[in-house]
N, C-alpha and C positions, 0 to 999 in steps of 0.2 A: 530414454530412461530405462533402467533395467526392468525386466518382466516382473520380478518379485516385488518391486516398489510401485507397481501400478495402482493398487488400492491400499491405502495405508492411513492408520490413525497414529498421530505423533503424540509423544508423551507430554510435549509442551509446545507453546507457540514458537519459542526460540528454536527448538529442534526442527519444526516445520519451516521456519525462515531459513535456517542453515541448509536444509535440504533444497529449498528453492534456489538459493545462491549456487549450490553445487550442481544441481541436476536439471534445472529448468532454463528455458530460453529467457535471458535477461536483457536482450538487445532493446534499446530504447527506440520505439517506432511510434509516431503519433497515432493515437486512438487504439493502441494495442495494450490491453490490460497487463499490469504487473502486480505481483504480490509485494506488499509493504507491511511494515510493523509500525504501530503507533508509538512514538516516543513521548508526545505531549498532546493533550486534547483540551480545547477551551470551547465551551458551549456559547452560543449566541455571539459569534465572532463579529467584530467590527461594528457592534451596536446596531446591526440590521434587524435584530429581534426576529429572525426567521427560523431560529432553532438549529441552523447548520453549525457544525463543529469546525473550528479552525484547528488544523493538525500540523504537527511536526512529524514527519515520517522518515523511516529508513527503508529505502526501496531495495529489494533483493537484486544483487548483481554478483558476477563472478568474483569480484574482489571483496566481497563481504557486505556490500551495501553503501549507499550514499544518501545524503539528507536532502529532503525537499520540504517546502511549506505548501500545504494544500487545504482544501475544505471539502466537506461532504456536499453532495448534490441536493439533498434534502435533510431535514432534521432526523437524526437517528432515534428510533423508539427506545433502544437500549443504549445507554451512554457508552462512549468509547473510552478505553483506559490504556495507559502505557502497557505495551506487550500484546495488545489485540492485533490481529491480522486483518488487513483490508485490501480491497481491489482498487488500486490507483491507476488512473488512465492519463498518461501524458498527452497533452494537446499541442503545445508549441514551446519552443525554446526562446527565452528572453535573455539576450546577450548582456543587457545592463544588469539584470538580476544575477546572472552567472558571475559577473565581474566582482560581486560582493563576497565571494567565497573562494577558497582555494581549489574547489572541485567544480568544474564548469557544468556538471550535471545538476547542480543546485539551481540552475537557470530554467530547468524544465517546469512548466506550469501545467497543472493537471487537476483532476477532480477525483474524489473518492465516491464510488457508486455503491459499495457493499462492504459488509464485514464477513470474515470467513472463520470457520472452525479450523483447528489444526488437523485437518483430515483431507486426504486426496482420494477421490473416488471417480472412477471411469474418466480419467484424463482431465479432471478439473477439481478445483478446491470446493469444498462443501460450503455453501452460503449459509451464514448465520442470519443475516438480515440484508435485504436489498433496500436501499434508501429511496423511497418514493412518496 
């Protein structure tokens, strides 16, 4: 990443997402966090009544992003909305799930551990909320 982009507040979450696609490591490695943008969020997913949010995400990648379905590790204190930035951690690839979409990356199963501000500070995204 360029020296002048080291610490940066972005004007919008979309600008931060585009920056992540262009400037950050977006290789999918199990248990390696990636920036993602919320496309859709549904609270109390699956009738489990645990408060976790079921999410449709666009994960940052060199080609502009790919779609995955995920959920939060715990109930967010602040609701997640389309356009919010989150920390998505891929855990394993499910070939059967991948076969349902034109992009095989759809098959990555992972969890969302935190939400982020559109701000990069000291080599990491600024955490808005860690889900615990």
